[in-house]
C-alpha positions as CSV (number, residue, x, y, z in Angstrom):
1,M,38.2,-63.4,26.1
2,Q,39.6,-60.3,27.4
3,S,43.4,-60.1,28.6
4,N,44.8,-58.9,31.7
5,P,46.3,-55.5,31.1
6,S,48.9,-55.3,33.8
7,C,50.0,-59.2,32.7
8,C,50.4,-57.6,29.1
9,Y,52.1,-54.5,30.5
10,F,54.8,-56.8,32.3
11,A,55.0,-59.0,29.0
12,K,55.7,-56.0,27.0
13,L,58.6,-54.8,29.7
14,P,60.2,-58.2,30.9
15,W,63.2,-56.4,32.6
16,L,60.8,-54.3,34.9
17,L,59.8,-57.3,37.1
18,P,63.5,-58.0,38.1
19,V,63.8,-54.0,38.8
20,V,61.1,-54.2,41.1
21,L,62.1,-57.0,43.2
22,L,65.6,-55.7,43.4
23,S,64.0,-52.5,44.6
24,L,61.9,-54.2,47.2
25,V,65.1,-56.1,48.3
26,A,66.8,-53.0,48.8
27,I,64.4,-51.1,50.7
28,V,64.3,-54.3,53.1
29,A,68.0,-54.1,53.5
30,W,67.9,-50.4,54.3
31,K,65.3,-50.6,56.7
32,S,67.3,-53.5,58.5
33,T,70.6,-51.4,58.6
34,S,68.6,-48.5,59.8
35,I,67.1,-50.4,62.8
36,A,70.6,-51.9,63.5
37,L,72.4,-48.3,63.6
38,A,69.2,-47.1,65.8
39,G,70.3,-50.1,68.2
40,A,73.9,-49.0,68.5
41,P,73.7,-46.0,70.5
42,A,71.5,-47.9,73.0
43,K,74.3,-50.5,73.6
44,T,76.8,-47.3,74.3
45,T,74.7,-45.8,76.5
46,E,74.3,-49.1,78.4
47,S,78.2,-49.2,78.6
48,E,78.3,-45.9,79.8
49,S,75.7,-46.5,82.5
50,Q,77.9,-49.3,83.6
51,D,81.0,-46.9,84.1
52,T,78.9,-44.3,86.1
53,N,80.7,-45.8,89.3
54,K,84.2,-44.4,88.0
55,P,85.3,-41.2,89.5
56,T,86.0,-38.4,87.1
57,G,87.0,-34.7,86.9
58,K,88.0,-33.6,90.5
59,A,86.9,-36.8,92.2
60,E,89.6,-38.8,89.9
61,E,92.3,-35.9,90.7
62,G,91.8,-36.2,94.3
63,K,92.2,-39.9,94.4
64,E,95.5,-39.6,92.7
65,T,96.6,-37.2,95.0
66,A,95.9,-39.3,97.9
67,K,98.1,-42.1,96.3
68,V,101.1,-39.6,96.1
69,V,100.5,-38.5,99.6
70,V,100.4,-42.2,100.9
71,G,103.5,-42.9,98.9
72,R,105.3,-40.0,100.3
73,G,104.4,-41.1,103.7
74,G,105.9,-44.5,103.4
75,Q,109.0,-43.9,101.8
76,S,111.9,-41.6,103.3
77,N,111.7,-38.0,101.7
78,P,115.4,-37.1,101.0
79,K,114.7,-33.4,101.6
80,S,113.4,-34.2,105.4
81,S,116.0,-36.6,105.7
82,K,118.7,-34.1,104.9
83,S,117.2,-31.7,107.4
84,K,117.2,-34.2,110.3
85,G,120.6,-34.9,109.4
86,N,121.5,-31.3,109.9
87,K,119.8,-31.5,113.3
88,M,121.7,-34.5,114.3
89,D,125.0,-32.3,114.2
90,E,123.6,-31.0,117.7
91,P,122.6,-33.7,119.9
92,E,119.1,-34.2,121.2
93,Y,119.8,-33.9,125.0
94,N,117.2,-34.9,127.8
95,K,114.6,-32.7,128.1
96,L,115.0,-30.0,130.9
97,T,112.5,-28.2,133.1
98,P,112.7,-24.5,133.3
99,E,114.5,-24.8,136.6
100,E,117.2,-27.1,135.4
101,R,117.8,-25.2,132.2
102,W,118.4,-22.1,134.2
103,V,121.2,-24.0,136.2
104,L,122.6,-26.2,133.7
105,L,122.4,-23.8,130.5
106,N,122.4,-20.2,132.2
107,K,124.9,-21.1,135.1
108,G,122.4,-20.6,137.7
109,T,122.5,-21.8,141.4
110,E,119.7,-23.5,143.2
111,Y,119.1,-22.4,147.0
112,A,121.3,-23.9,149.7
113,F,120.0,-26.8,151.5
114,T,116.9,-27.4,149.0
115,G,118.6,-30.1,146.4
116,K,117.3,-33.5,146.7
117,Y,121.0,-34.9,146.8
118,T,122.3,-32.9,149.9
119,D,121.9,-35.4,152.3
120,H,121.5,-38.2,149.9
121,F,124.0,-41.1,150.6
122,V,123.4,-44.3,148.9
123,E,125.6,-46.4,146.7
124,G,125.5,-45.8,142.9
125,T,126.7,-43.2,140.3
126,Y,125.7,-39.6,139.8
127,I,125.3,-38.6,136.0
128,C,124.7,-35.3,134.3
129,K,121.0,-34.4,134.1
130,R,121.3,-33.2,130.5
131,C,123.3,-35.9,128.7
132,N,123.7,-38.9,131.1
133,N,127.6,-38.7,131.3
134,P,128.7,-40.4,134.5
135,L,130.1,-37.5,136.8
136,Y,130.7,-39.0,140.6
137,K,130.7,-42.1,142.3
138,S,129.0,-42.5,145.6
139,D,132.3,-43.4,147.4
140,D,133.6,-39.8,146.7
141,K,130.6,-38.1,148.2
142,F,130.8,-36.4,151.7
143,H,128.7,-34.4,154.0
144,S,130.3,-30.7,153.9
145,G,127.5,-28.6,155.5
146,C,127.7,-26.2,152.9
147,G,124.1,-27.0,151.7
148,W,125.0,-28.7,148.4
149,P,126.1,-32.1,147.5
150,A,129.8,-32.3,147.7
151,F,132.4,-34.6,146.2
152,D,136.1,-34.6,146.6
153,D,136.8,-36.5,143.3
154,E,135.3,-36.9,139.7
155,I,135.0,-39.9,137.5
156,K,138.1,-39.5,135.4
157,G,137.6,-37.6,132.2
158,S,134.1,-36.3,133.0
159,I,134.6,-32.8,134.3
160,H,135.9,-29.5,132.7
161,R,137.4,-27.1,134.8
162,E,137.3,-23.1,134.0
163,V,138.0,-20.1,136.0
164,D,134.9,-17.7,136.4
165,A,134.9,-14.2,134.8
166,D,135.3,-12.8,138.2
167,G,138.6,-14.9,138.5
168,Q,137.8,-16.0,142.0
169,R,136.0,-19.3,141.9
170,I,136.7,-22.3,139.2
171,E,133.5,-23.3,137.5
172,I,132.9,-27.0,136.8
173,T,130.7,-28.3,133.9
174,C,130.0,-31.5,132.1
175,K,132.8,-32.1,129.8
176,N,130.6,-33.9,127.4
177,C,127.8,-31.5,127.0
178,G,128.9,-28.4,128.8
179,G,126.1,-28.1,131.3
180,H,126.8,-26.1,134.6
181,L,127.4,-28.2,137.6
182,G,128.9,-25.9,140.3
183,H,132.3,-25.1,141.4
184,V,135.3,-26.7,142.9
185,F,137.3,-25.7,145.8
186,N,140.7,-26.9,147.1
187,G,142.5,-26.2,150.3
188,E,139.9,-26.5,152.6
189,K,141.1,-29.8,154.4
190,M,137.6,-31.2,154.6
191,T,139.0,-34.8,153.0
192,K,142.3,-36.3,152.4
193,K,142.1,-35.3,148.8
194,D,141.6,-31.7,150.2
195,S,139.0,-31.0,147.3
196,R,135.3,-30.0,147.4
197,H,133.1,-30.4,144.2
198,C,130.3,-28.1,145.1
199,V,127.5,-29.3,143.0
200,N,123.6,-28.3,142.3
201,S,121.3,-31.2,142.9
202,I,119.3,-30.1,140.0
203,S,122.5,-30.6,137.5
204,I,122.6,-34.3,138.2
205,K,121.1,-37.6,138.5
206,F,121.4,-40.4,140.6
207,V,121.5,-44.1,139.1
208,P,121.5,-46.6,142.1
209,K,124.3,-49.7,142.1
210,G,123.3,-52.5,139.9
211,K,121.1,-50.5,137.7
212,E,122.4,-50.3,134.1
213,L,123.3,-46.5,133.3
214,P,121.3,-44.9,130.1
215,P,123.6,-44.1,127.4
216,V,125.6,-41.1,127.1
217,I,124.3,-38.5,124.4
218,T,127.6,-37.4,122.8
219,A,128.4,-33.7,122.1
220,K,131.4,-34.4,119.8
221,K,130.9,-33.3,116.4
222,P,133.0,-34.7,113.4
223,E,134.5,-31.4,112.7
224,D,135.9,-30.8,116.1
225,P,139.6,-31.7,115.9
226,K,139.5,-33.0,119.4
227,A,136.9,-35.3,118.5
228,Q,139.0,-36.6,115.8
229,D,142.4,-36.9,117.6
230,P,141.9,-38.7,121.0
231,K,145.3,-37.9,121.8
232,T,144.8,-34.2,122.0
233,K,144.8,-33.1,125.3
234,D,142.2,-30.6,126.4
235,S,144.3,-27.7,128.0
236,A,141.3,-26.7,129.9
237,D,141.8,-29.6,132.2
238,T,145.5,-28.2,133.2
239,P,145.0,-27.9,137.0
240,V,144.3,-24.5,138.0
241,A,145.4,-22.7,141.2
242,S,142.2,-22.9,143.2
243,P,141.2,-20.1,145.7
244,T,141.4,-21.2,149.5
245,K,138.4,-19.2,150.6
246,K,134.5,-19.9,150.0
247,P,132.9,-17.4,147.8
């Protein structure tokens, strides 16, 4: 009976069989690890594909910039608030037409018999076109025939008087905003008060009796000593000798 050579070979080397088995197990384990490692990138790629909707680069930067803009728009900007505060030192008066600016700010005069209030006699109050300061009552208005609205008295504390540069006439302006109204004349014997405020219609606005007067846009500044001390008397309100002749 012949013996199996391979069987005799393993019989002579009993340690060889465990080594072979361990090698086979190692090979199988290595292949399993390789397969697992090979599958890992596939999962990473899948997660990256899920994040493709996220903006990157310039898109993300633009999104952040948009948030900042919205934030600034919804909150008060200290710099802009400060600049607005500086503007508030000079009141925001009513908007004027070029013609109104010419008269009120540049001391112009409208043509006689063209003003809307020359022959206007309705109960109410006449206020400054620029700042809403009440100037005259309808009870003090009269028809002078001069071509401009005429009043023989003003609402107390509303008018500022100053002699013209030529020294011949007395200019009257709104005491609140300084808008030019016209001139005042005394000694004409037209009314019992012997005074005539010759006013440009374009400088004033009429508010009918019973209607609420609009709020006055004040022109007084905190740094103005006269505004701080109400007891201070305006020297400009001192009666000035008026010429008896018309200009």
